[in-house]
C-alpha positions as CSV (number, residue, x, y, z in Angstrom):
1,M,11.4,-16.0,-6.7
2,I,10.3,-15.3,-10.3
3,L,9.9,-11.7,-9.4
4,D,13.6,-11.4,-8.6
5,G,14.5,-11.2,-12.3
6,A,12.2,-8.3,-13.1
7,A,14.0,-4.9,-13.8
8,L,13.3,-1.7,-11.9
9,R,13.2,1.7,-13.5
10,I,13.5,4.9,-11.5
11,L,10.8,7.6,-12.3
12,K,10.6,11.1,-11.1
13,G,7.3,10.6,-9.3
14,P,5.3,13.2,-7.3
15,G,5.8,14.3,-3.7
16,V,8.3,12.9,-1.2
17,R,11.0,10.5,-2.5
18,P,10.5,7.1,-0.8
19,E,13.4,5.8,1.3
20,I,13.5,2.6,-0.8
21,L,15.0,4.6,-3.7
22,G,18.2,5.0,-1.8
23,F,18.8,1.3,-2.4
24,V,17.8,1.1,-6.1
25,T,19.8,1.8,-9.2
26,D,18.1,2.2,-12.5
27,G,17.9,-1.2,-14.2
28,D,18.5,-3.2,-11.0
29,A,16.8,-6.6,-10.7
30,V,14.1,-6.7,-8.1
31,G,15.8,-9.4,-6.2
32,S,19.1,-7.5,-5.8
33,A,17.3,-4.2,-4.9
34,A,15.1,-5.9,-2.3
35,G,18.2,-7.6,-0.8
36,E,20.1,-4.3,-0.6
37,A,17.1,-2.6,1.0
38,A,16.6,-5.5,3.5
39,R,20.2,-5.3,4.7
40,G,20.3,-1.5,4.7
41,L,17.0,-1.0,6.5
42,G,17.2,-4.1,8.7
43,I,14.0,-5.5,7.4
44,S,12.8,-8.7,5.8
45,K,13.0,-9.2,2.1
46,R,9.1,-9.4,2.1
47,A,9.0,-6.0,3.7
48,A,11.5,-4.6,1.1
49,L,9.3,-6.0,-1.7
50,D,6.3,-4.3,-0.1
51,L,8.2,-0.9,-0.1
52,I,9.1,-1.5,-3.8
53,G,5.4,-2.2,-4.6
54,A,4.4,1.0,-2.8
55,A,7.0,3.0,-4.8
56,I,5.6,1.5,-8.0
57,A,2.1,2.5,-6.9
58,S,3.2,6.1,-6.1
59,G,4.9,6.5,-9.5
60,H,8.5,6.6,-8.2
61,L,9.4,3.3,-9.7
62,D,8.3,1.1,-12.6
63,V,9.0,-2.6,-13.2
64,E,9.6,-4.5,-16.3
65,F,8.5,-8.1,-15.8
66,V,10.2,-10.8,-17.8
67,P,7.7,-11.8,-20.5
68,G,6.7,-15.4,-20.7
69,S,6.6,-15.2,-24.5
70,D,7.5,-12.9,-27.4
71,D,3.7,-12.7,-28.2
72,L,3.1,-10.9,-24.8
73,R,5.8,-8.4,-25.5
74,T,4.4,-7.7,-29.0
75,V,0.7,-7.4,-28.1
76,I,1.4,-5.0,-25.1
77,S,3.6,-2.8,-27.3
78,G,0.5,-1.8,-29.4
79,G,0.7,-0.5,-32.9
80,S,0.4,-2.4,-36.2
81,A,2.6,-5.3,-35.1
82,S,0.2,-5.9,-32.1
83,A,-2.9,-5.7,-34.3
84,N,-1.4,-8.1,-36.9
85,L,-0.5,-10.6,-34.2
86,C,-4.0,-10.4,-32.8
87,R,-5.5,-11.1,-36.2
88,T,-3.5,-14.4,-36.4
89,K,-4.1,-15.2,-32.8
90,P,-7.5,-13.7,-32.0
91,H,-7.5,-14.6,-28.3
92,L,-4.9,-11.9,-27.8
93,W,-7.6,-9.3,-28.6
94,N,-8.6,-9.8,-25.0
95,V,-5.1,-8.9,-23.8
96,L,-4.9,-5.8,-26.0
97,A,-8.5,-4.7,-25.1
98,Y,-7.7,-5.1,-21.4
99,E,-4.7,-2.9,-21.6
100,R,-6.7,-0.2,-23.4
101,E,-9.3,-0.4,-20.6
102,W,-6.6,0.5,-18.1
103,E,-6.2,3.8,-19.9
104,T,-10.0,4.5,-20.3
105,H,-11.6,2.9,-17.2
106,P,-9.0,2.2,-14.6
107,E,-11.6,2.5,-11.8
108,Y,-13.3,-0.7,-13.1
109,N,-10.1,-2.7,-13.6
110,D,-8.7,-1.8,-10.2
111,F,-11.7,-3.2,-8.5
112,L,-9.9,-4.0,-5.2
113,D,-10.0,-0.3,-4.5
114,I,-13.0,0.3,-2.3
115,E,-13.8,3.4,-4.3
116,S,-14.2,1.3,-7.5
117,P,-17.8,1.3,-8.7
118,V,-17.7,-2.5,-8.9
119,Y,-15.8,-3.2,-5.6
120,W,-18.7,-4.7,-3.8
121,K,-20.0,-6.6,-6.7
122,K,-16.6,-8.2,-7.3
123,K,-16.3,-8.9,-3.6
124,F,-19.7,-10.7,-3.7
125,Q,-18.5,-12.8,-6.7
126,M,-15.3,-13.8,-4.9
127,E,-17.4,-14.8,-1.9
128,I,-19.3,-17.2,-4.2
129,Y,-16.1,-18.9,-5.3
130,E,-14.9,-19.1,-1.7
131,N,-18.2,-20.8,-0.6
132,L,-18.0,-23.3,-3.4
133,L,-14.3,-24.0,-2.6
134,R,-14.7,-24.1,1.1
135,P,-13.7,-27.8,1.5
136,E,-10.6,-27.3,-0.7
137,I,-9.6,-24.1,1.0
138,W,-9.8,-25.6,4.4
139,R,-7.3,-28.3,3.2
140,L,-4.6,-25.6,2.7
141,G,-2.3,-25.3,5.6
142,W,-0.3,-22.3,6.7
143,G,2.3,-21.6,4.1
144,A,0.6,-23.6,1.4
145,R,1.8,-22.6,-2.1
146,V,-1.0,-21.7,-4.5
147,L,-0.8,-20.8,-8.2
148,D,-3.3,-18.1,-9.3
149,V,-3.4,-18.4,-13.1
150,G,-4.7,-15.2,-14.8
151,G,-5.0,-13.8,-11.3
152,G,-5.3,-10.2,-12.6
153,V,-5.2,-7.6,-9.8
154,G,-5.0,-10.2,-7.0
155,R,-8.6,-10.8,-6.0
156,A,-8.2,-14.5,-5.3
157,A,-4.6,-14.1,-4.1
158,L,-5.6,-11.6,-1.5
159,S,-8.2,-13.9,-0.1
160,L,-5.8,-16.8,0.0
161,M,-2.9,-14.8,1.6
162,R,-5.2,-13.8,4.4
163,R,-5.3,-17.5,5.2
164,G,-1.5,-17.7,5.3
165,C,-0.9,-19.0,1.8
166,A,2.0,-18.1,-0.4
167,V,0.5,-17.2,-3.8
168,T,2.1,-16.9,-7.2
169,V,0.1,-14.7,-9.5
170,T,0.4,-15.1,-13.3
171,D,-1.3,-12.8,-15.8
172,A,-1.0,-11.7,-19.4
173,S,-1.2,-8.0,-18.3
174,P,1.7,-6.3,-16.6
175,R,-0.6,-3.5,-15.6
176,A,-2.7,-5.9,-13.7
177,L,0.4,-7.5,-12.0
178,K,1.6,-4.0,-10.9
179,C,-1.8,-3.4,-9.4
180,A,-1.8,-6.8,-7.7
181,W,1.7,-6.1,-6.2
182,R,0.4,-2.9,-4.6
183,R,-2.7,-4.6,-3.1
184,L,-0.9,-7.7,-1.9
185,A,1.9,-5.6,-0.4
186,E,-0.6,-3.5,1.5
187,S,-2.3,-6.6,3.0
188,G,0.6,-7.6,5.2
189,F,-0.4,-11.3,4.9
190,G,1.3,-14.3,3.4
191,E,4.0,-14.3,0.7
192,Y,3.6,-13.4,-3.0
193,D,5.3,-13.8,-6.3
194,F,4.4,-12.6,-9.9
195,A,5.0,-13.9,-13.4
196,W,4.0,-12.2,-16.7
197,A,2.8,-15.3,-18.6
198,E,0.0,-16.8,-20.7
199,A,-2.0,-19.7,-19.2
200,E,-0.9,-22.0,-22.0
201,N,2.8,-21.6,-21.2
202,L,3.7,-21.8,-17.5
203,D,7.3,-23.1,-18.0
204,I,8.5,-20.3,-15.7
205,I,6.8,-22.1,-12.8
206,P,8.6,-25.3,-11.5
207,D,6.6,-28.5,-12.0
208,R,4.9,-30.0,-8.9
209,S,5.8,-27.0,-6.9
210,M,2.3,-25.9,-5.8
211,D,-0.2,-27.3,-3.4
212,A,-3.2,-26.0,-5.3
213,A,-4.1,-23.8,-8.3
214,L,-6.9,-21.5,-9.4
215,A,-7.8,-20.1,-12.8
216,L,-11.0,-18.1,-12.3
217,E,-12.6,-16.6,-15.4
218,V,-9.6,-17.3,-17.6
219,F,-9.6,-20.4,-19.7
220,C,-12.7,-19.3,-21.8
221,Y,-10.7,-16.3,-23.1
222,I,-7.7,-18.2,-24.4
223,R,-7.0,-20.2,-27.6
224,D,-6.2,-23.6,-26.1
225,P,-8.0,-24.2,-22.7
226,A,-7.1,-27.9,-22.7
227,R,-3.4,-27.1,-22.9
228,A,-3.8,-24.4,-20.2
229,L,-5.4,-26.9,-17.9
230,A,-2.7,-29.5,-18.5
231,E,-0.1,-26.8,-17.8
232,T,-1.8,-25.8,-14.6
233,V,-2.2,-29.3,-13.4
234,R,1.5,-30.0,-14.1
235,K,2.5,-27.4,-11.6
236,V,0.5,-28.9,-8.7
237,K,1.7,-31.8,-6.5
238,P,-0.2,-35.1,-6.5
239,G,-3.1,-34.8,-4.1
240,G,-3.4,-31.1,-4.6
241,W,-6.4,-29.5,-6.1
242,V,-7.2,-27.3,-9.2
243,A,-10.2,-25.1,-9.7
244,V,-11.2,-23.5,-13.0
245,S,-14.2,-21.3,-13.9
246,V,-15.4,-20.4,-17.4
247,E,-18.4,-18.7,-18.9
248,N,-21.6,-20.7,-19.4
249,K,-22.9,-20.1,-22.9
250,I,-26.7,-19.9,-22.1
251,G,-26.1,-17.6,-19.1
252,A,-23.8,-15.4,-21.2
253,M,-26.3,-15.1,-24.1
254,L,-29.0,-14.0,-21.6
255,S,-26.9,-11.6,-19.5
256,D,-23.8,-10.4,-21.4
257,P,-24.5,-6.8,-22.5
258,Y,-22.4,-7.4,-25.6
259,L,-24.8,-10.2,-26.7
260,E,-28.1,-8.3,-26.1
261,G,-28.8,-8.0,-29.9
262,L,-29.5,-10.9,-32.2
263,Q,-26.8,-9.6,-34.5
264,N,-24.1,-10.2,-32.0
265,K,-25.5,-13.5,-30.9
266,L,-25.1,-14.6,-34.5
267,L,-21.4,-13.9,-34.2
268,I,-21.0,-17.0,-32.1
269,K,-19.7,-19.8,-34.4
270,D,-18.7,-23.3,-33.2
271,N,-19.1,-22.0,-29.6
272,V,-16.5,-19.2,-30.2
273,L,-17.2,-15.5,-30.2
274,A,-14.4,-13.6,-31.9
275,V,-14.7,-9.9,-32.5
276,E,-11.7,-8.0,-33.9
277,N,-10.3,-5.3,-31.7
278,E,-12.7,-6.3,-28.8
279,L,-12.9,-9.9,-27.5
280,Y,-12.6,-13.6,-27.9
281,V,-14.6,-16.1,-25.9
282,R,-14.7,-19.9,-26.2
283,Y,-17.7,-21.4,-24.5
284,L,-17.0,-24.8,-22.9
285,N,-19.8,-27.2,-21.8
286,S,-19.6,-29.6,-18.8
287,G,-18.7,-32.6,-21.0
288,E,-15.7,-30.7,-22.6
289,L,-14.5,-29.7,-19.1
290,R,-14.7,-33.2,-17.8
291,G,-12.8,-34.5,-20.8
292,M,-10.1,-31.9,-20.4
293,A,-9.9,-32.8,-16.7
294,R,-9.3,-36.5,-17.4
295,A,-6.7,-35.7,-20.0
296,A,-4.9,-33.3,-17.7
297,G,-4.7,-35.8,-14.9
298,L,-7.5,-34.8,-12.5
299,E,-9.7,-37.1,-10.6
300,S,-12.7,-36.7,-8.2
301,V,-13.9,-34.0,-10.5
302,R,-17.0,-32.0,-9.8
303,I,-18.6,-29.2,-11.7
304,E,-20.5,-26.3,-10.1
305,K,-22.7,-23.6,-11.6
306,C,-22.6,-20.1,-10.2
307,H,-23.1,-16.4,-10.8
308,Y,-26.9,-16.0,-11.3
309,I,-27.1,-12.4,-9.9
310,A,-23.9,-10.4,-10.3
311,D,-23.3,-10.2,-14.1
312,G,-25.9,-12.9,-14.4
313,V,-29.5,-13.3,-15.6
314,F,-30.9,-12.0,-12.3
315,E,-28.6,-8.9,-12.2
316,G,-31.6,-6.7,-11.6
317,L,-32.0,-8.0,-8.0
318,A,-29.1,-5.7,-6.8
319,G,-27.5,-2.5,-8.0
320,P,-23.7,-2.3,-7.9
321,F,-23.6,-0.6,-4.5
322,E,-26.4,-2.7,-2.9
323,Y,-23.9,-5.5,-2.5
324,A,-22.2,-3.4,0.3
325,G,-25.0,-4.2,2.8
326,S,-24.1,-7.4,4.6
327,E,-27.7,-8.3,5.3
328,L,-28.7,-8.0,1.6
329,R,-25.5,-9.7,0.5
330,S,-26.4,-12.6,2.7
331,R,-29.9,-12.9,1.1
332,L,-28.3,-12.7,-2.3
333,H,-26.0,-15.6,-1.4
334,D,-29.1,-17.6,-0.3
335,F,-30.7,-16.9,-3.7
336,E,-27.5,-18.1,-5.4
337,K,-27.8,-21.4,-3.6
338,I,-31.5,-21.8,-4.3
339,A,-31.0,-21.0,-8.0
340,G,-28.6,-23.9,-8.2
341,W,-31.1,-26.4,-6.8
342,F,-33.5,-26.4,-9.9
343,P,-32.5,-27.7,-13.3
344,F,-34.0,-24.8,-15.2
345,T,-32.5,-22.0,-13.2
346,R,-29.2,-23.9,-12.9
347,S,-28.9,-23.9,-16.7
348,L,-29.0,-20.1,-16.6
349,A,-25.8,-19.7,-14.6
350,R,-23.3,-17.2,-16.0
351,A,-20.4,-19.4,-15.0
352,R,-19.5,-23.1,-14.4
353,M,-16.6,-24.2,-12.3
354,L,-14.5,-27.4,-12.4
355,V,-12.8,-28.7,-9.3
356,G,-10.6,-31.7,-9.2
357,T,-7.7,-33.5,-7.5
358,V,-4.3,-34.1,-9.1
359,R,-3.5,-37.8,-9.6
């Protein structure tokens, strides 16, 4: 496991000291600590990892993931070195801004918490992806290995683990990975692993080791999406599938709050929106996606459009908590399907998704 090499740090933490701490020494690698706990408590290694994840969530342990690049370590550290790096590699503003949001708005980032103000909206959006990927998901057998690139707090991973998949989550944010560890440990399903890595560099993942891979809402926020897709495809066995979703420029211009004013729309140059200290977005059209797919080694490619309501042009059809009602959510899913039938409304989608099979 990649996670085995991460280092644990003992923190004071509030309340009762978890039993797992009796098997952890400060600086221990996760793998050795989990092994000691498994033997000492008579439990599986997966159960020991779950206990470590719970101790991280409670503030009694911290984990230092092995960074996939020096850039990640620098940008997360903050300060002038981080800012200077982001100026030379502007896509890293996304990583830095995301880390800041964990300090200011953790309730929005940790959206798998049912108390999050966007929990039900994010659930609805994930259901859309699941519906579009139903044929591919049904092909995954029990124990299938799935790579979730830029998987964040584990939204897709949690859904796949409930189907018995073993999921490896990579992300540029260690805060997101810690949150994902807690959520996946609580689920009690499947197997999980984590890697602190950028999508363009997945050397830490063995080639042809996965049965499928996802990269939802990731490749439009990085510098080299073509390289990232090629890296992702390289990790999947021939015959496996890859699914990637990105922002659709027209839908974003009509629905992204950041692009409400003409002044900000004018910041888009050569289909790239780069704003220092805030964000970087590269808008990819269907032709570009198909070209990237061919170059990366995908066949039987299809492109879907989605997200017309939640964070889309028809956002006003439902408030953030209205997605909680199963009857209304079902009607909203029907609307999503209908919007995709007509060329005009289809062009207004907030996202487009590429799906293909590895040659």
